[in-house]
Structure formats: structure tokens, C-alpha cells
VOVEXDO-997800 format. One record per residue (C-alpha): residue in one letter; z, y, x. Coordinates in Angstrom, 1 decimal. Last residue first. Example, Ala and Ser with C-alpha at 12.3 -4.5 7.8 and 13.67 -1.06 7.14 Angstrom:
2
+------+--------+--------+--------+
| code |     up |  north |   east |
+------+--------+--------+--------+
|    S |    7.1 |   -1.1 |   13.7 |
|    A |    7.8 |   -4.5 |   12.3 |
+------+--------+--------+--------+
END
This chain:
406
+------+--------+--------+--------+
| code |     up |  north |   east |
+------+--------+--------+--------+
|    X |   25.6 |  126.5 |  -65.6 |
|    X |   23.5 |  126.8 |  -68.7 |
|    X |   20.6 |  125.3 |  -67.6 |
|    X |   21.6 |  122.7 |  -65.2 |
|    X |   24.2 |  122.6 |  -67.1 |
|    X |   22.9 |  120.9 |  -69.7 |
|    X |   20.8 |  117.9 |  -67.9 |
|    X |   23.8 |  117.3 |  -66.0 |
|    X |   26.1 |  117.3 |  -69.1 |
|    X |   23.9 |  115.1 |  -70.9 |
|    X |   23.2 |  112.2 |  -67.8 |
|    X |   27.2 |  112.1 |  -67.4 |
|    X |   27.2 |  111.2 |  -71.3 |
|    X |   24.4 |  108.4 |  -70.8 |
|    X |   26.5 |  107.2 |  -68.0 |
|    X |   29.4 |  107.1 |  -70.1 |
|    X |   27.8 |  104.4 |  -72.3 |
|    X |   26.7 |  105.3 |  -75.7 |
|    X |   28.0 |  102.4 |  -77.9 |
|    X |   25.9 |  103.5 |  -81.1 |
|    X |   29.4 |  102.8 |  -83.3 |
|    X |   31.3 |  105.5 |  -80.4 |
|    X |   34.0 |  106.0 |  -83.5 |
|    X |   31.6 |  108.7 |  -84.4 |
|    X |   28.4 |  109.2 |  -82.5 |
|    X |   29.8 |  111.7 |  -81.1 |
|    X |   33.5 |  113.2 |  -81.2 |
|    X |   33.5 |  111.9 |  -77.2 |
|    X |   33.7 |  115.3 |  -75.4 |
|    X |   32.0 |  116.7 |  -72.4 |
|    X |   28.2 |  115.3 |  -73.5 |
|    X |   28.5 |  113.9 |  -77.3 |
|    X |   29.7 |  116.6 |  -78.9 |
|    X |   29.9 |  119.1 |  -76.2 |
|    X |   26.6 |  118.8 |  -74.9 |
|    X |   24.8 |  117.3 |  -78.3 |
|    X |   25.7 |  120.7 |  -79.9 |
|    X |   24.6 |  123.0 |  -77.3 |
|    X |   21.0 |  121.1 |  -77.0 |
|    X |   20.6 |  121.9 |  -80.5 |
|    X |   17.0 |  123.0 |  -80.4 |
|    X |   16.2 |  120.9 |  -77.2 |
|    X |   16.7 |  117.9 |  -79.4 |
|    X |   15.2 |  119.1 |  -81.9 |
|    X |   11.9 |  120.0 |  -80.0 |
|    X |   11.8 |  116.2 |  -78.5 |
|    X |   11.9 |  115.3 |  -81.6 |
|    X |   14.2 |  113.3 |  -84.4 |
|    X |   17.0 |  114.8 |  -83.9 |
|    X |   17.6 |  116.5 |  -87.1 |
|    X |   21.0 |  118.4 |  -87.8 |
|    X |   22.0 |  119.1 |  -91.9 |
|    X |   25.4 |  119.2 |  -91.0 |
|    X |   25.1 |  114.9 |  -91.0 |
|    X |   21.4 |  114.1 |  -91.5 |
|    X |   20.7 |  113.2 |  -95.7 |
|    X |   21.6 |  110.1 |  -97.6 |
|    X |   24.2 |  108.8 |  -95.2 |
|    X |   26.1 |  105.5 |  -96.7 |
|    X |   24.1 |  102.9 |  -94.6 |
|    X |   22.6 |  104.3 |  -91.7 |
|    X |   19.1 |  104.6 |  -91.0 |
|    X |   18.8 |  108.3 |  -92.1 |
|    X |   15.9 |  109.9 |  -93.8 |
|    X |   15.0 |  113.3 |  -92.3 |
|    X |   17.0 |  112.4 |  -89.3 |
|    X |   20.3 |  112.7 |  -87.4 |
|    X |   22.0 |  109.1 |  -88.7 |
|    X |   19.4 |  106.6 |  -86.6 |
|    X |   19.1 |  109.9 |  -84.6 |
|    X |   22.0 |  109.5 |  -82.4 |
|    X |   22.1 |  106.8 |  -80.0 |
|    X |   18.4 |  105.8 |  -79.5 |
|    X |   16.9 |  108.9 |  -80.1 |
|    X |   19.5 |  111.0 |  -78.7 |
|    X |   19.5 |  108.7 |  -75.3 |
|    X |   15.9 |  109.1 |  -74.8 |
|    X |   15.8 |  112.4 |  -75.2 |
|    X |   18.1 |  112.7 |  -72.6 |
|    X |   16.3 |  111.0 |  -70.2 |
|    X |   12.9 |  113.2 |  -70.9 |
|    X |   15.5 |  116.5 |  -70.3 |
|    X |   16.6 |  115.2 |  -67.3 |
|    X |   15.1 |  118.6 |  -65.2 |
|    X |   14.8 |  121.6 |  -67.4 |
|    X |   11.5 |  122.1 |  -69.3 |
|    X |   13.3 |  121.3 |  -72.5 |
|    X |   16.1 |  123.2 |  -72.0 |
|    X |   14.3 |  126.7 |  -70.8 |
|    X |   12.0 |  125.8 |  -73.9 |
|    X |   15.4 |  125.8 |  -76.4 |
|    X |   16.5 |  129.3 |  -75.2 |
|    X |   12.9 |  130.8 |  -75.5 |
|    X |   12.7 |  129.6 |  -79.0 |
|    X |   11.0 |  126.1 |  -79.7 |
|    X |   10.7 |  126.0 |  -83.2 |
|    X |   12.2 |  122.8 |  -85.1 |
|    X |    9.6 |  120.3 |  -86.8 |
|    X |    9.4 |  118.9 |  -90.3 |
|    X |   11.3 |  121.4 |  -91.1 |
|    X |   14.8 |  120.6 |  -93.2 |
|    X |   16.2 |  124.0 |  -94.6 |
|    X |   16.3 |  122.5 |  -98.1 |
|    X |   17.6 |  119.1 | -100.0 |
|    X |   16.0 |  118.0 | -103.2 |
|    X |   17.9 |  118.3 | -106.4 |
|    X |   21.1 |  115.8 | -105.7 |
|    X |   23.7 |  119.1 | -105.5 |
|    X |   22.8 |  119.9 | -108.9 |
|    X |   24.4 |  117.0 | -110.5 |
|    X |   27.3 |  117.4 | -108.5 |
|    X |   27.4 |  121.1 | -109.3 |
|    X |   27.3 |  119.8 | -113.4 |
|    X |   30.1 |  117.2 | -112.7 |
|    X |   32.1 |  120.3 | -111.5 |
|    X |   31.8 |  122.6 | -113.9 |
|    X |   32.4 |  119.3 | -116.7 |
|    X |   35.6 |  118.6 | -114.9 |
|    X |   36.7 |  122.6 | -114.5 |
|    X |   36.3 |  122.6 | -118.1 |
|    X |   38.0 |  119.9 | -118.9 |
|    X |   40.8 |  121.2 | -116.4 |
|    X |   40.4 |  124.4 | -118.8 |
|    X |   41.1 |  122.5 | -121.7 |
|    X |   44.8 |  122.0 | -120.9 |
|    X |   45.7 |  125.4 | -122.1 |
|    X |   49.7 |  124.7 | -121.1 |
|    X |   51.3 |  127.1 | -122.9 |
|    X |   51.9 |  131.0 | -122.5 |
|    X |   55.0 |  130.9 | -120.4 |
|    X |   53.7 |  133.5 | -117.9 |
|    X |   53.6 |  130.8 | -114.9 |
|    X |   51.8 |  128.3 | -117.3 |
|    X |   49.0 |  131.0 | -118.5 |
|    X |   48.4 |  131.9 | -114.9 |
|    X |   48.4 |  128.5 | -113.7 |
|    X |   45.9 |  127.6 | -116.3 |
|    X |   44.0 |  130.4 | -116.3 |
|    X |   43.6 |  129.9 | -112.3 |
|    X |   41.9 |  126.6 | -112.7 |
|    X |   39.5 |  127.7 | -115.3 |
|    X |   38.6 |  130.9 | -113.5 |
|    X |   38.2 |  129.7 | -110.2 |
|    X |   35.9 |  126.9 | -111.8 |
|    X |   33.7 |  129.8 | -113.0 |
|    X |   33.2 |  131.4 | -109.9 |
|    X |   32.0 |  127.7 | -108.7 |
|    X |   29.7 |  127.9 | -111.0 |
|    X |   28.0 |  130.7 | -109.0 |
|    X |   27.9 |  128.7 | -105.5 |
|    X |   26.0 |  125.8 | -107.5 |
|    X |   23.6 |  128.0 | -108.8 |
|    X |   22.9 |  129.3 | -105.5 |
|    X |   22.8 |  126.4 | -104.0 |
|    X |   20.1 |  124.9 | -106.5 |
|    X |   17.3 |  124.0 | -104.1 |
|    X |   19.8 |  122.2 | -101.9 |
|    X |   21.2 |  122.9 |  -98.3 |
|    X |   24.5 |  124.4 |  -99.0 |
|    X |   26.2 |  122.2 | -101.3 |
|    X |   25.1 |  118.9 | -100.0 |
|    X |   24.9 |  120.0 |  -96.6 |
|    X |   28.3 |  120.3 |  -96.5 |
|    X |   30.5 |  122.2 |  -93.5 |
|    X |   29.0 |  125.3 |  -94.6 |
|    X |   30.7 |  125.0 |  -97.8 |
|    X |   33.7 |  125.3 |  -96.3 |
|    X |   34.2 |  129.3 |  -96.5 |
|    X |   32.0 |  128.8 |  -99.9 |
|    X |   35.5 |  126.8 | -101.3 |
|    X |   37.9 |  128.9 | -100.2 |
|    X |   36.1 |  131.7 | -101.6 |
|    X |   36.2 |  129.8 | -104.8 |
|    X |   39.9 |  129.7 | -105.3 |
|    X |   40.7 |  133.5 | -104.0 |
|    X |   38.3 |  135.1 | -106.4 |
|    X |   40.5 |  135.0 | -109.9 |
|    X |   43.8 |  136.3 | -107.7 |
|    X |   41.8 |  138.8 | -106.2 |
|    X |   40.6 |  140.4 | -109.5 |
|    X |   44.2 |  140.4 | -110.9 |
|    X |   45.4 |  142.1 | -107.6 |
|    X |   42.8 |  144.9 | -108.5 |
|    X |   43.9 |  144.8 | -111.9 |
|    X |   47.3 |  145.7 | -111.3 |
|    X |   46.6 |  148.3 | -108.5 |
|    X |   44.7 |  149.9 | -111.3 |
|    X |   48.2 |  149.6 | -113.4 |
|    X |   50.4 |  150.7 | -110.5 |
|    X |   48.3 |  154.1 | -110.2 |
|    X |   48.1 |  154.5 | -113.4 |
|    X |   51.9 |  155.0 | -113.9 |
|    X |   52.1 |  158.6 | -112.4 |
|    X |   55.1 |  158.5 | -109.8 |
|    X |   58.2 |  161.2 | -110.9 |
|    X |   58.7 |  163.7 | -108.4 |
|    X |   61.8 |  163.5 | -105.9 |
|    X |   59.3 |  164.1 | -102.8 |
|    X |   60.1 |  160.9 | -101.5 |
|    X |   59.3 |  159.1 | -104.7 |
|    X |   56.3 |  161.2 | -105.1 |
|    X |   55.3 |  159.8 | -101.4 |
|    X |   56.0 |  156.3 | -102.0 |
|    X |   53.9 |  156.2 | -105.7 |
|    X |   50.7 |  158.0 | -103.6 |
|    X |   51.2 |  155.2 | -100.7 |
|    X |   51.3 |  152.7 | -103.4 |
|    X |   47.8 |  153.8 | -105.1 |
|    X |   46.5 |  154.3 | -101.1 |
|    X |   47.7 |  150.4 | -100.3 |
|    X |   45.8 |  149.2 | -103.9 |
|    X |   42.7 |  150.8 | -103.8 |
|    X |   41.2 |  151.1 | -100.3 |
|    X |   43.1 |  148.3 |  -98.3 |
|    X |   44.0 |  146.0 | -100.7 |
|    X |   40.9 |  146.3 | -102.8 |
|    X |   38.7 |  146.0 | -100.1 |
|    X |   40.4 |  142.9 |  -99.4 |
|    X |   39.0 |  141.6 | -102.1 |
|    X |   36.0 |  142.9 | -102.1 |
|    X |   35.0 |  142.1 |  -98.5 |
|    X |   36.3 |  138.3 |  -99.3 |
|    X |   34.1 |  138.6 | -101.7 |
|    X |   31.0 |  139.4 |  -99.5 |
|    X |   32.2 |  137.0 |  -97.0 |
|    X |   32.1 |  134.3 |  -99.3 |
|    X |   28.7 |  134.9 | -100.5 |
|    X |   27.9 |  135.4 |  -96.6 |
|    X |   28.9 |  132.0 |  -96.1 |
|    X |   26.8 |  130.8 |  -99.3 |
|    X |   24.1 |  132.6 |  -97.7 |
|    X |   24.6 |  131.7 |  -94.1 |
|    X |   24.3 |  127.9 |  -94.8 |
|    X |   21.2 |  128.5 |  -96.9 |
|    X |   19.3 |  130.1 |  -94.4 |
|    X |   19.1 |  133.6 |  -95.1 |
|    X |   17.1 |  136.0 |  -97.5 |
|    X |   16.2 |  134.4 | -100.8 |
|    X |   19.4 |  132.2 | -100.9 |
|    X |   21.3 |  135.8 | -100.3 |
|    X |   19.7 |  137.1 | -103.5 |
|    X |   20.6 |  134.2 | -105.6 |
|    X |   23.9 |  134.2 | -104.7 |
|    X |   24.3 |  138.0 | -105.1 |
|    X |   22.7 |  137.9 | -108.3 |
|    X |   25.5 |  135.7 | -109.5 |
|    X |   28.1 |  137.8 | -107.8 |
|    X |   26.9 |  141.0 | -109.7 |
|    X |   26.9 |  138.8 | -113.0 |
|    X |   30.0 |  137.5 | -112.6 |
|    X |   31.3 |  141.2 | -112.0 |
|    X |   29.4 |  142.2 | -115.6 |
|    X |   31.4 |  139.5 | -117.3 |
|    X |   34.6 |  140.9 | -115.3 |
|    X |   34.1 |  144.2 | -116.3 |
|    X |   33.8 |  143.6 | -120.6 |
|    X |   36.4 |  141.5 | -120.0 |
|    X |   39.0 |  144.3 | -118.5 |
|    X |   37.7 |  147.2 | -120.6 |
|    X |   38.6 |  150.3 | -118.8 |
|    X |   36.4 |  149.8 | -115.9 |
|    X |   33.2 |  149.7 | -118.2 |
|    X |   33.9 |  153.4 | -117.8 |
|    X |   33.2 |  153.6 | -114.2 |
|    X |   35.9 |  152.7 | -111.8 |
|    X |   35.9 |  149.3 | -111.4 |
|    X |   31.8 |  149.6 | -111.3 |
|    X |   32.2 |  151.9 | -108.8 |
|    X |   34.5 |  149.7 | -107.1 |
|    X |   32.3 |  147.0 | -107.3 |
|    X |   28.8 |  148.6 | -106.2 |
|    X |   30.7 |  150.4 | -103.0 |
|    X |   32.1 |  146.6 | -102.2 |
|    X |   28.6 |  145.5 | -102.0 |
|    X |   27.0 |  147.9 | -100.0 |
|    X |   29.4 |  147.3 |  -97.2 |
|    X |   28.9 |  143.7 |  -97.3 |
|    X |   25.4 |  143.4 |  -97.7 |
|    X |   24.5 |  146.8 |  -95.9 |
|    X |   26.2 |  144.4 |  -92.8 |
|    X |   24.5 |  141.2 |  -93.7 |
|    X |   21.1 |  143.2 |  -93.8 |
|    X |   21.7 |  144.5 |  -90.5 |
|    X |   22.1 |  141.0 |  -89.0 |
|    X |   19.4 |  140.0 |  -90.4 |
|    X |   17.1 |  142.6 |  -89.1 |
|    X |   18.4 |  142.9 |  -85.8 |
|    X |   17.7 |  139.4 |  -85.2 |
|    X |   14.3 |  139.6 |  -86.2 |
|    X |   13.6 |  138.1 |  -89.7 |
|    X |   11.1 |  136.0 |  -91.2 |
|    X |   12.2 |  134.7 |  -94.6 |
|    X |   12.8 |  131.2 |  -96.1 |
|    X |   11.2 |  129.1 |  -94.2 |
|    X |   12.0 |  131.5 |  -91.0 |
|    X |   15.2 |  130.6 |  -91.9 |
|    X |   17.5 |  133.2 |  -90.0 |
|    X |   21.6 |  132.9 |  -89.7 |
|    X |   22.5 |  129.6 |  -88.3 |
|    X |   20.4 |  129.4 |  -84.9 |
|    X |   18.4 |  132.4 |  -84.7 |
|    X |   21.9 |  134.1 |  -85.5 |
|    X |   23.9 |  132.6 |  -83.4 |
|    X |   25.5 |  136.0 |  -81.6 |
|    X |   25.3 |  137.3 |  -85.4 |
|    X |   26.0 |  133.7 |  -87.2 |
|    X |   28.7 |  132.4 |  -85.1 |
|    X |   30.7 |  134.9 |  -83.3 |
|    X |   30.1 |  138.0 |  -85.4 |
|    X |   30.7 |  136.1 |  -88.5 |
|    X |   33.7 |  134.4 |  -87.1 |
|    X |   35.2 |  138.5 |  -86.4 |
|    X |   34.5 |  139.2 |  -89.6 |
|    X |   36.5 |  136.4 |  -90.9 |
|    X |   39.3 |  137.5 |  -88.2 |
|    X |   39.3 |  140.9 |  -89.7 |
|    X |   39.2 |  139.9 |  -93.0 |
|    X |   42.2 |  137.3 |  -92.7 |
|    X |   43.9 |  140.4 |  -90.6 |
|    X |   43.9 |  142.9 |  -93.3 |
|    X |   44.6 |  140.7 |  -96.1 |
|    X |   48.3 |  139.1 |  -94.2 |
|    X |   48.6 |  142.5 |  -93.1 |
|    X |   48.8 |  144.4 |  -96.5 |
|    X |   52.3 |  142.9 |  -97.8 |
|    X |   54.6 |  146.1 |  -97.4 |
|    X |   58.6 |  145.6 |  -97.3 |
|    X |   61.0 |  148.2 |  -98.5 |
|    X |   64.6 |  148.6 |  -97.2 |
|    X |   65.8 |  152.1 |  -97.8 |
|    X |   65.0 |  151.9 | -101.4 |
|    X |   62.9 |  155.0 | -102.4 |
|    X |   65.0 |  156.4 | -105.7 |
|    X |   64.7 |  156.6 | -109.3 |
|    X |   63.0 |  153.3 | -109.1 |
|    X |   59.2 |  153.0 | -109.7 |
|    X |   56.0 |  152.6 | -111.7 |
|    X |   56.7 |  148.8 | -113.3 |
|    X |   59.7 |  148.2 | -111.4 |
|    X |   60.2 |  144.5 | -111.3 |
|    X |   63.8 |  142.6 | -110.7 |
|    X |   64.5 |  139.4 | -108.5 |
|    X |   67.7 |  137.5 | -108.3 |
|    X |   67.3 |  134.9 | -105.8 |
|    X |   69.3 |  131.8 | -105.4 |
|    X |   70.0 |  129.9 | -102.5 |
|    X |   69.3 |  126.0 | -101.0 |
|    X |   65.9 |  127.0 |  -99.2 |
|    X |   64.6 |  127.9 | -103.5 |
|    X |   66.1 |  129.2 | -106.2 |
|    X |   64.5 |  131.6 | -108.4 |
|    X |   65.7 |  134.0 | -111.3 |
|    X |   63.4 |  136.6 | -112.5 |
|    X |   63.2 |  140.4 | -114.0 |
|    X |   61.7 |  142.6 | -116.2 |
|    X |   60.1 |  145.7 | -116.5 |
|    X |   63.2 |  147.8 | -114.5 |
|    X |   63.4 |  151.6 | -115.4 |
|    X |   67.5 |  151.4 | -116.0 |
|    X |   68.8 |  148.0 | -114.5 |
|    X |   68.1 |  145.1 | -116.9 |
|    X |   71.1 |  143.6 | -118.4 |
|    X |   69.3 |  143.5 | -122.1 |
|    X |   66.7 |  140.9 | -120.5 |
|    X |   63.1 |  141.3 | -120.3 |
|    X |   61.7 |  138.3 | -118.4 |
|    X |   59.1 |  138.3 | -115.5 |
|    X |   57.1 |  135.1 | -114.8 |
|    X |   53.8 |  136.5 | -115.1 |
|    X |   54.8 |  139.6 | -112.3 |
|    X |   56.4 |  136.1 | -110.3 |
|    X |   53.2 |  134.0 | -110.7 |
|    X |   51.0 |  136.6 | -109.4 |
|    X |   53.2 |  137.4 | -106.9 |
|    X |   53.4 |  134.1 | -105.4 |
|    X |   49.8 |  133.8 | -105.6 |
|    X |   49.2 |  136.5 | -104.0 |
|    X |   51.9 |  135.5 | -101.4 |
|    X |   50.0 |  132.3 | -100.5 |
|    X |   46.7 |  133.6 | -100.5 |
|    X |   47.4 |  135.9 |  -97.6 |
|    X |   49.5 |  133.6 |  -95.4 |
|    X |   47.1 |  130.9 |  -95.9 |
|    X |   44.2 |  133.3 |  -94.8 |
|    X |   46.6 |  134.6 |  -91.8 |
|    X |   46.7 |  130.9 |  -90.4 |
|    X |   43.4 |  130.0 |  -91.6 |
|    X |   41.7 |  133.5 |  -89.8 |
|    X |   43.9 |  133.1 |  -86.5 |
|    X |   42.4 |  128.8 |  -86.1 |
|    X |   39.4 |  130.3 |  -86.7 |
|    X |   39.3 |  132.9 |  -84.2 |
|    X |   41.2 |  130.6 |  -81.5 |
|    X |   38.7 |  128.0 |  -82.4 |
|    X |   35.5 |  130.1 |  -81.9 |
|    X |   36.8 |  131.6 |  -78.2 |
|    X |   37.8 |  128.0 |  -77.9 |
|    X |   34.2 |  127.0 |  -78.0 |
|    X |   32.9 |  130.3 |  -76.0 |
|    X |   35.0 |  129.1 |  -73.2 |
|    X |   33.7 |  125.5 |  -73.3 |
|    X |   29.7 |  126.7 |  -73.6 |
|    X |   30.4 |  129.0 |  -70.4 |
|    X |   31.9 |  126.4 |  -68.1 |
|    X |   35.6 |  125.7 |  -67.9 |
|    X |   37.0 |  125.0 |  -63.9 |
+------+--------+--------+--------+
END
């Protein structure tokens, strides 16, 4: 029979797997259609009202694609909508945010050394920032500056930098960068759900009614799709950042995140230029390399979020008082703390993996669930069992954890 920790871990695995699958589908279709749109050619044989065409080969066959900039004369009998990839990606990502950062707020979301927050305050700030961020972004796009794409992009970059800095003043480093990714992903999904799809429905309704659709709806959708195209790569980076303390636990984590958005622009500019047959702007790769080196340099700043002692909340206190805790503390000290320390003793490690320290009894109690899952019921830790943890020691960890968690 599975215990609660194992069941919870499988819920997390299912949510993460769903998120990755749907994100692949969304990103793949987004990249494909941007490339298709940029590669369209005008030819004399185009059907009436068609904007351009593209011939492609894949899977042993040829595809002939025509794009209508506004709409064809009549609504086709079969019309495929691309929307569920976006919706499922955001919903599964939000589910992970709830499961990991809201339910585990005291462990992952809140850092008392950054700001003293209760759980409900931290969750409320998270939700308000995501919803409010969309309203700010949408308002800028609909404002007069929205008619000037370059000015709008610079302004939006300023908003992203401000959010990056602001999140690091409220949440833990790990949660701050994850939230910046969620903030950006909310903008992207909001573009699909609240702008692109409603505009497409207006066009479809006009076709059904025999009216000529207004071209402005397609132009607005194109603008939002372009924004999504340039935001995709930074979002992926930010979603992965919580696995690397070198990114989230440094003094300049907000600046690193900001520069990642610039890398997203330079990389996508090269691909978009290639797809549009506008040459090979190789300077973008040089710019990307320089930005990446600056990020690597900034990451060597002093690590943040490494308190001398982990605070014992109610749950951790129960593990510290449980039978067998002294034995587990000794096991962890002998098998784990050489790496999970402020100054790791293992050659090649310059900071504790995942920013987890296990040097004191309080820190061991604080990380009880991770120790149980990583070293108790699985053999994930120590890696390759390099410190030779014995089966009896793993069994002792399991007994100790289950005496509290059941």
C-alpha cells in the first residue's frame, strides 16, 4: 500500500508529465506556424483572396498550403482549431504551481530572509501578480503604444525586468524565477484564450453570416502570436531554473532572468530571419554567446537563501521529536552532509545540490520528506551510492519518517 508521500509524488509526476507533453505540443505548433507564416510566397497561381502559399514535404508526402490573410469567401467544411495545447499547458502548469508552491509554501515559496509572509499572503500575492500582470500587458497592447511594435516590445521588456526584480523581493529565489516564468506563460495563454481565439470566432461568425471580416482582428492576433514566439524560449529556461541554484540562488538572479529574455529575442530573430528568407544574421549568435557569458559571470555572485539554521515549523518539529531521529541525523551526517553543506566537501561541488543543506538536526527535520523519498524508499541519493549508505540505514530513514507521516 502506498503511503501519502509516495502518492503525492506520483500526483506531482503526473502533473509534470502532462505539463511537459502539452508544452511540447503548444511550442511545436507555435514554432511551426510562425515559420510557415514567414515562409509564405506570393505566386501568380494563388487563389482569389489568398495571401501566400508554401510547399512542404514530410512523412513521405507533399503539402500545399495557402494562407488567407483575412478569410476565404466561404467557411470551409472542416476547420481545425489550435487552442487546447495552450489551455492544457497553462492549466497543468498552474496545477504544479499549486501542488508544489502553494501547498508547500513554507518550504518553497516563502523565504523569511526575503520577506516575512504567512502562507495565505504569499499565495494571494502570487495570484494577484499573475492576474494583474495580464491586465497590465493587455492594457499596453490595446493602448496607443500598441500600434508601434518596437516601442511596445521595449516597454514590455521593462515590465518583465520590473517583475523579475519585484518577485525576488517577495519570494524565495527558486519561487521568484518560477513565478516570472508563470507570469510570462499567463500572458502567452491569455493571448490565445482572451485575444486570438475570440478574434478568430468573430471572423468565423462573419463568414457564416455572409459578411466580409474586418482585417484588424487578424492583425491583432498576429501581433499577440509574435509576442508568444519571442517569449517561448525564456519561459522554458525559467521553468527549468528551479533545478539549478546557480541560477535562482545568486545575488543577481533577477538580472539573470532579465537577460534570458534578451537571449530569447536574439535566438528567435535568427530563426525567424531564416524562415522569412531574409539572410542569416549570424551576429545574433555572437550576441547570444556574449549574453550567456555575462549570465554565467553574474551567477558567480554570492549564493542567496542559505541561512545558517533552518527554522523548525510545526511539521519539522514533529519529525525532530520522532523516535529514531538521532539515528537518522547521524546517518545523514555521515552519508549526505559532505555534499549538502554550505561549503561542500566533494570535489567539483561549489554549492549544495538543489540548495539543500543537511548539516544540522534542524535542517534534517526540515527536509524529512526529501530524505525519505530520495534515500529511504528509493536509491536516488547518494548518487551511485558513493557514500555507501547501507540498506539498514535506508530502512531506519523509512521507519523514522513513517512514524510521523504514517
